[in-house]
ChimeraX commands (.cxc) that place a marker at each C-alpha (Angstrom):
marker #1 position 0.00,0.00,0.00 radius 0.5
marker #1 position 1.28,3.48,-0.87 radius 0.5
marker #1 position 1.69,5.76,2.11 radius 0.5
marker #1 position 1.28,9.54,2.24 radius 0.5
marker #1 position 4.54,11.45,2.64 radius 0.5
marker #1 position 6.47,8.40,1.43 radius 0.5
marker #1 position 8.12,7.96,-1.97 radius 0.5
marker #1 position 5.89,6.56,-4.66 radius 0.5
marker #1 position 7.04,3.90,-7.09 radius 0.5
marker #1 position 9.04,5.16,-10.04 radius 0.5
marker #1 position 7.03,5.64,-13.20 radius 0.5
marker #1 position 8.48,5.98,-16.69 radius 0.5
marker #1 position 6.62,5.42,-19.94 radius 0.5
marker #1 position 6.05,6.88,-23.39 radius 0.5
marker #1 position 3.45,9.56,-24.08 radius 0.5
marker #1 position 1.59,10.29,-27.28 radius 0.5
marker #1 position 2.85,13.78,-27.99 radius 0.5
marker #1 position 5.19,14.80,-25.18 radius 0.5
marker #1 position 8.15,12.44,-25.33 radius 0.5
marker #1 position 9.01,10.13,-22.48 radius 0.5
marker #1 position 7.34,10.65,-19.11 radius 0.5
marker #1 position 9.50,10.11,-16.04 radius 0.5
marker #1 position 7.83,10.99,-12.74 radius 0.5
marker #1 position 11.17,11.57,-11.01 radius 0.5
marker #1 position 11.94,14.53,-13.27 radius 0.5
marker #1 position 8.51,15.60,-14.53 radius 0.5
marker #1 position 7.01,17.48,-11.62 radius 0.5
marker #1 position 5.85,21.09,-11.63 radius 0.5
marker #1 position 6.05,23.47,-8.63 radius 0.5
marker #1 position 3.48,21.49,-6.62 radius 0.5
marker #1 position 3.54,18.11,-8.30 radius 0.5
marker #1 position 1.75,15.90,-10.77 radius 0.5
marker #1 position -1.80,14.52,-10.94 radius 0.5
marker #1 position -1.66,10.99,-12.31 radius 0.5
marker #1 position -4.96,9.60,-13.51 radius 0.5
marker #1 position -4.77,5.88,-14.21 radius 0.5
marker #1 position -7.70,4.81,-16.39 radius 0.5
marker #1 position -8.98,1.45,-17.59 radius 0.5
marker #1 position -8.52,1.97,-21.33 radius 0.5
marker #1 position -10.30,2.75,-24.57 radius 0.5
marker #1 position -12.95,0.11,-23.88 radius 0.5
marker #1 position -14.34,2.06,-20.90 radius 0.5
marker #1 position -17.03,4.65,-21.68 radius 0.5
marker #1 position -16.89,5.97,-18.11 radius 0.5
marker #1 position -13.17,6.62,-18.55 radius 0.5
marker #1 position -13.89,8.69,-21.66 radius 0.5
marker #1 position -16.32,10.86,-19.70 radius 0.5
marker #1 position -13.90,11.13,-16.77 radius 0.5
marker #1 position -10.94,12.07,-18.96 radius 0.5
marker #1 position -13.08,14.67,-20.73 radius 0.5
marker #1 position -13.53,16.30,-17.32 radius 0.5
marker #1 position -9.81,16.13,-16.61 radius 0.5
marker #1 position -9.08,17.71,-20.00 radius 0.5
marker #1 position -11.27,20.66,-18.93 radius 0.5
marker #1 position -9.25,21.04,-15.70 radius 0.5
marker #1 position -5.68,20.79,-17.05 radius 0.5
marker #1 position -5.34,24.60,-17.06 radius 0.5
marker #1 position -6.78,24.83,-13.53 radius 0.5
marker #1 position -4.15,22.41,-12.25 radius 0.5
marker #1 position -1.40,24.18,-14.20 radius 0.5
marker #1 position -2.38,27.52,-12.60 radius 0.5
marker #1 position -1.71,25.88,-9.24 radius 0.5
marker #1 position 1.67,24.47,-10.28 radius 0.5
marker #1 position 0.47,20.92,-10.97 radius 0.5
marker #1 position 1.02,18.91,-14.16 radius 0.5
marker #1 position -1.45,16.25,-15.31 radius 0.5
marker #1 position -1.20,12.94,-17.12 radius 0.5
marker #1 position -3.65,10.14,-17.97 radius 0.5
marker #1 position -2.16,6.64,-18.12 radius 0.5
marker #1 position -3.40,3.18,-19.06 radius 0.5
marker #1 position -2.00,-0.18,-20.09 radius 0.5
marker #1 position -3.38,0.33,-23.59 radius 0.5
marker #1 position -0.83,0.53,-26.38 radius 0.5
marker #1 position -0.16,3.61,-28.47 radius 0.5
marker #1 position -2.94,2.98,-31.01 radius 0.5
marker #1 position -5.74,2.56,-28.46 radius 0.5
marker #1 position -4.40,5.48,-26.41 radius 0.5
marker #1 position -4.43,7.70,-29.49 radius 0.5
marker #1 position -8.00,6.59,-30.18 radius 0.5
marker #1 position -9.00,7.66,-26.63 radius 0.5
marker #1 position -7.28,11.01,-27.03 radius 0.5
marker #1 position -9.12,11.61,-30.30 radius 0.5
marker #1 position -12.42,10.30,-28.92 radius 0.5
marker #1 position -12.48,12.92,-26.17 radius 0.5
marker #1 position -10.93,15.68,-28.28 radius 0.5
marker #1 position -8.03,16.15,-25.87 radius 0.5
marker #1 position -5.48,18.82,-26.75 radius 0.5
marker #1 position -4.05,19.76,-23.34 radius 0.5
marker #1 position -4.03,16.46,-21.42 radius 0.5
marker #1 position -0.94,14.29,-21.72 radius 0.5
marker #1 position -1.51,10.60,-22.37 radius 0.5
marker #1 position 0.93,7.90,-21.28 radius 0.5
marker #1 position 0.63,4.35,-22.52 radius 0.5
marker #1 position 2.03,0.82,-22.15 radius 0.5
marker #1 position 1.69,0.78,-18.36 radius 0.5
marker #1 position 2.79,-2.70,-17.28 radius 0.5
marker #1 position 0.39,-4.53,-15.01 radius 0.5
marker #1 position 3.28,-5.18,-12.63 radius 0.5
marker #1 position 3.80,-1.41,-12.36 radius 0.5
marker #1 position 0.03,-0.92,-11.93 radius 0.5
marker #1 position 0.18,-3.30,-8.96 radius 0.5
marker #1 position 3.11,-1.36,-7.47 radius 0.5
marker #1 position 0.80,1.66,-7.47 radius 0.5
marker #1 position -1.87,-0.36,-5.68 radius 0.5
marker #1 position -4.21,-0.57,-8.66 radius 0.5
marker #1 position -6.63,-3.47,-8.92 radius 0.5
marker #1 position -6.40,-5.73,-11.97 radius 0.5
marker #1 position -9.46,-7.07,-13.81 radius 0.5
marker #1 position -9.99,-9.78,-16.41 radius 0.5
marker #1 position -11.79,-9.27,-19.70 radius 0.5
marker #1 position -15.52,-9.75,-19.98 radius 0.5
marker #1 position -15.44,-9.41,-23.77 radius 0.5
marker #1 position -16.95,-6.42,-25.52 radius 0.5
marker #1 position -18.17,-3.48,-23.49 radius 0.5
marker #1 position -21.44,-1.60,-23.89 radius 0.5
marker #1 position -19.80,0.51,-26.61 radius 0.5
marker #1 position -18.66,-2.56,-28.56 radius 0.5
marker #1 position -14.94,-2.36,-27.81 radius 0.5
marker #1 position -13.10,-5.50,-26.67 radius 0.5
marker #1 position -11.56,-5.33,-23.22 radius 0.5
marker #1 position -7.91,-6.39,-22.96 radius 0.5
marker #1 position -7.33,-9.81,-21.37 radius 0.5
marker #1 position -6.10,-8.01,-18.24 radius 0.5
marker #1 position -6.22,-4.31,-17.37 radius 0.5
marker #1 position -5.96,-2.07,-14.32 radius 0.5
marker #1 position -8.86,-0.36,-12.63 radius 0.5
marker #1 position -8.81,3.42,-12.00 radius 0.5
marker #1 position -6.59,5.31,-9.62 radius 0.5
marker #1 position -6.00,9.00,-9.03 radius 0.5
marker #1 position -2.87,10.34,-7.34 radius 0.5
marker #1 position -1.30,13.68,-6.56 radius 0.5
marker #1 position 2.45,13.24,-6.23 radius 0.5
marker #1 position 4.68,15.98,-4.84 radius 0.5
marker #1 position 7.78,17.30,-6.61 radius 0.5
marker #1 position 9.80,15.12,-4.22 radius 0.5
marker #1 position 7.88,12.11,-5.60 radius 0.5
marker #1 position 6.00,11.49,-2.35 radius 0.5
marker #1 position 2.31,10.70,-2.16 radius 0.5
marker #1 position 0.09,13.63,-1.25 radius 0.5
marker #1 position -3.31,12.23,-2.29 radius 0.5
marker #1 position -4.39,8.83,-3.53 radius 0.5
marker #1 position -7.59,7.07,-4.50 radius 0.5
marker #1 position -7.88,3.58,-6.02 radius 0.5
marker #1 position -11.01,1.78,-7.11 radius 0.5
marker #1 position -12.13,-1.76,-7.74 radius 0.5
marker #1 position -14.65,-0.67,-10.38 radius 0.5
marker #1 position -15.05,2.15,-12.90 radius 0.5
marker #1 position -17.88,3.83,-10.99 radius 0.5
marker #1 position -17.97,6.73,-8.49 radius 0.5
marker #1 position -14.67,8.50,-9.08 radius 0.5
marker #1 position -13.25,11.59,-7.35 radius 0.5
marker #1 position -14.30,14.87,-8.97 radius 0.5
marker #1 position -11.52,16.97,-10.47 radius 0.5
marker #1 position -13.28,20.19,-9.44 radius 0.5
marker #1 position -13.11,19.03,-5.82 radius 0.5
marker #1 position -9.43,18.19,-6.17 radius 0.5
marker #1 position -8.76,21.69,-7.55 radius 0.5
marker #1 position -10.67,23.17,-4.58 radius 0.5
marker #1 position -8.73,20.97,-2.18 radius 0.5
marker #1 position -5.48,22.17,-3.73 radius 0.5
marker #1 position -6.53,25.76,-3.12 radius 0.5
marker #1 position -7.20,24.95,0.53 radius 0.5
marker #1 position -3.95,22.99,0.90 radius 0.5
marker #1 position -1.89,25.76,-0.68 radius 0.5
marker #1 position -3.50,28.52,1.41 radius 0.5
marker #1 position -3.17,26.59,4.67 radius 0.5
marker #1 position 0.07,24.70,4.01 radius 0.5
marker #1 position -1.98,21.55,4.64 radius 0.5
marker #1 position 0.11,18.37,4.90 radius 0.5
marker #1 position -0.61,15.00,3.34 radius 0.5
marker #1 position -2.74,12.95,5.73 radius 0.5
marker #1 position -2.99,9.21,6.51 radius 0.5
marker #1 position 0.74,8.92,7.18 radius 0.5
marker #1 position 0.56,7.17,10.56 radius 0.5
marker #1 position 1.80,3.56,10.50 radius 0.5
marker #1 position 2.26,2.82,14.20 radius 0.5
marker #1 position 0.22,0.66,16.54 radius 0.5
marker #1 position -3.50,1.31,16.83 radius 0.5
marker link #1:1,2 radius 0.2
marker link #1:2,3 radius 0.2
marker link #1:3,4 radius 0.2
marker link #1:4,5 radius 0.2
marker link #1:5,6 radius 0.2
marker link #1:6,7 radius 0.2
marker link #1:7,8 radius 0.2
marker link #1:8,9 radius 0.2
marker link #1:9,10 radius 0.2
marker link #1:10,11 radius 0.2
marker link #1:11,12 radius 0.2
marker link #1:12,13 radius 0.2
marker link #1:13,14 radius 0.2
marker link #1:14,15 radius 0.2
marker link #1:15,16 radius 0.2
marker link #1:16,17 radius 0.2
marker link #1:17,18 radius 0.2
marker link #1:18,19 radius 0.2
marker link #1:19,20 radius 0.2
marker link #1:20,21 radius 0.2
marker link #1:21,22 radius 0.2
marker link #1:22,23 radius 0.2
marker link #1:23,24 radius 0.2
marker link #1:24,25 radius 0.2
marker link #1:25,26 radius 0.2
marker link #1:26,27 radius 0.2
marker link #1:27,28 radius 0.2
marker link #1:28,29 radius 0.2
marker link #1:29,30 radius 0.2
marker link #1:30,31 radius 0.2
marker link #1:31,32 radius 0.2
marker link #1:32,33 radius 0.2
marker link #1:33,34 radius 0.2
marker link #1:34,35 radius 0.2
marker link #1:35,36 radius 0.2
marker link #1:36,37 radius 0.2
marker link #1:37,38 radius 0.2
marker link #1:38,39 radius 0.2
marker link #1:39,40 radius 0.2
marker link #1:40,41 radius 0.2
marker link #1:41,42 radius 0.2
marker link #1:42,43 radius 0.2
marker link #1:43,44 radius 0.2
marker link #1:44,45 radius 0.2
marker link #1:45,46 radius 0.2
marker link #1:46,47 radius 0.2
marker link #1:47,48 radius 0.2
marker link #1:48,49 radius 0.2
marker link #1:49,50 radius 0.2
marker link #1:50,51 radius 0.2
marker link #1:51,52 radius 0.2
marker link #1:52,53 radius 0.2
marker link #1:53,54 radius 0.2
marker link #1:54,55 radius 0.2
marker link #1:55,56 radius 0.2
marker link #1:56,57 radius 0.2
marker link #1:57,58 radius 0.2
marker link #1:58,59 radius 0.2
marker link #1:59,60 radius 0.2
marker link #1:60,61 radius 0.2
marker link #1:61,62 radius 0.2
marker link #1:62,63 radius 0.2
marker link #1:63,64 radius 0.2
marker link #1:64,65 radius 0.2
marker link #1:65,66 radius 0.2
marker link #1:66,67 radius 0.2
marker link #1:67,68 radius 0.2
marker link #1:68,69 radius 0.2
marker link #1:69,70 radius 0.2
marker link #1:70,71 radius 0.2
marker link #1:71,72 radius 0.2
marker link #1:72,73 radius 0.2
marker link #1:73,74 radius 0.2
marker link #1:74,75 radius 0.2
marker link #1:75,76 radius 0.2
marker link #1:76,77 radius 0.2
marker link #1:77,78 radius 0.2
marker link #1:78,79 radius 0.2
marker link #1:79,80 radius 0.2
marker link #1:80,81 radius 0.2
marker link #1:81,82 radius 0.2
marker link #1:82,83 radius 0.2
marker link #1:83,84 radius 0.2
marker link #1:84,85 radius 0.2
marker link #1:85,86 radius 0.2
marker link #1:86,87 radius 0.2
marker link #1:87,88 radius 0.2
marker link #1:88,89 radius 0.2
marker link #1:89,90 radius 0.2
marker link #1:90,91 radius 0.2
marker link #1:91,92 radius 0.2
marker link #1:92,93 radius 0.2
marker link #1:93,94 radius 0.2
marker link #1:94,95 radius 0.2
marker link #1:95,96 radius 0.2
marker link #1:96,97 radius 0.2
marker link #1:97,98 radius 0.2
marker link #1:98,99 radius 0.2
marker link #1:99,100 radius 0.2
marker link #1:100,101 radius 0.2
marker link #1:101,102 radius 0.2
marker link #1:102,103 radius 0.2
marker link #1:103,104 radius 0.2
marker link #1:104,105 radius 0.2
marker link #1:105,106 radius 0.2
marker link #1:106,107 radius 0.2
marker link #1:107,108 radius 0.2
marker link #1:108,109 radius 0.2
marker link #1:109,110 radius 0.2
marker link #1:110,111 radius 0.2
marker link #1:111,112 radius 0.2
marker link #1:112,113 radius 0.2
marker link #1:113,114 radius 0.2
marker link #1:114,115 radius 0.2
marker link #1:115,116 radius 0.2
marker link #1:116,117 radius 0.2
marker link #1:117,118 radius 0.2
marker link #1:118,119 radius 0.2
marker link #1:119,120 radius 0.2
marker link #1:120,121 radius 0.2
marker link #1:121,122 radius 0.2
marker link #1:122,123 radius 0.2
marker link #1:123,124 radius 0.2
marker link #1:124,125 radius 0.2
marker link #1:125,126 radius 0.2
marker link #1:126,127 radius 0.2
marker link #1:127,128 radius 0.2
marker link #1:128,129 radius 0.2
marker link #1:129,130 radius 0.2
marker link #1:130,131 radius 0.2
marker link #1:131,132 radius 0.2
marker link #1:132,133 radius 0.2
marker link #1:133,134 radius 0.2
marker link #1:134,135 radius 0.2
marker link #1:135,136 radius 0.2
marker link #1:136,137 radius 0.2
marker link #1:137,138 radius 0.2
marker link #1:138,139 radius 0.2
marker link #1:139,140 radius 0.2
marker link #1:140,141 radius 0.2
marker link #1:141,142 radius 0.2
marker link #1:142,143 radius 0.2
marker link #1:143,144 radius 0.2
marker link #1:144,145 radius 0.2
marker link #1:145,146 radius 0.2
marker link #1:146,147 radius 0.2
marker link #1:147,148 radius 0.2
marker link #1:148,149 radius 0.2
marker link #1:149,150 radius 0.2
marker link #1:150,151 radius 0.2
marker link #1:151,152 radius 0.2
marker link #1:152,153 radius 0.2
marker link #1:153,154 radius 0.2
marker link #1:154,155 radius 0.2
marker link #1:155,156 radius 0.2
marker link #1:156,157 radius 0.2
marker link #1:157,158 radius 0.2
marker link #1:158,159 radius 0.2
marker link #1:159,160 radius 0.2
marker link #1:160,161 radius 0.2
marker link #1:161,162 radius 0.2
marker link #1:162,163 radius 0.2
marker link #1:163,164 radius 0.2
marker link #1:164,165 radius 0.2
marker link #1:165,166 radius 0.2
marker link #1:166,167 radius 0.2
marker link #1:167,168 radius 0.2
marker link #1:168,169 radius 0.2
marker link #1:169,170 radius 0.2
marker link #1:170,171 radius 0.2
marker link #1:171,172 radius 0.2
marker link #1:172,173 radius 0.2
marker link #1:173,174 radius 0.2
marker link #1:174,175 radius 0.2
marker link #1:175,176 radius 0.2
marker link #1:176,177 radius 0.2
marker link #1:177,178 radius 0.2
view
C-alpha cells in the first residue's frame, strides 16, 4: 500500500505527444496529478478524462502537471485522445500490469466487448488518481475496484486551493500501533 509522505514507485513510460514521461523529473512546482484509467474500452473513462481535459489549465495555474495513463498501447491510447478531443491532457501508454500493482491498482480480467462494442484487454488495471509531490511522495491517492464513483476533479482543484492557502500536509501517514 502506498503511504502519504512516502516515496511513490518510479514511473516511466512513453506519451503520445510529449516524449518520455519520467515521474522523477517531470514534476511542476506542486507536483503531478496521475490519472490511471482502464482503457479505450471504458465509456466511463472517456467521460472522466473529458472532465480532466477541462481542468488541465486549472491544475497548471496551481503548479500541478497532469497525465492520464493506461496499459493500452499507443494505437488505443491515441483513439481515446481523439475520442475525447483532448489537446491539453498528456496521455501515457504501455503501463505494465506489474507497475500498476506497485501503485496499488486493482487488476481485472476481460468480460469481452463493453457496452460501446470495444473489446476489453485480457487483463487491465482499474482506476486510480494520485497527486504526487515534486519530491515524488504521495500527497493524495484514490484507487477503485470498479469504474464507478470517481473523485471529482473540481473538488481536487478546490482541495489544492485549501492545501496551498493553509500549508496543509498529506494525511494518513501514521503507521504505528492502533
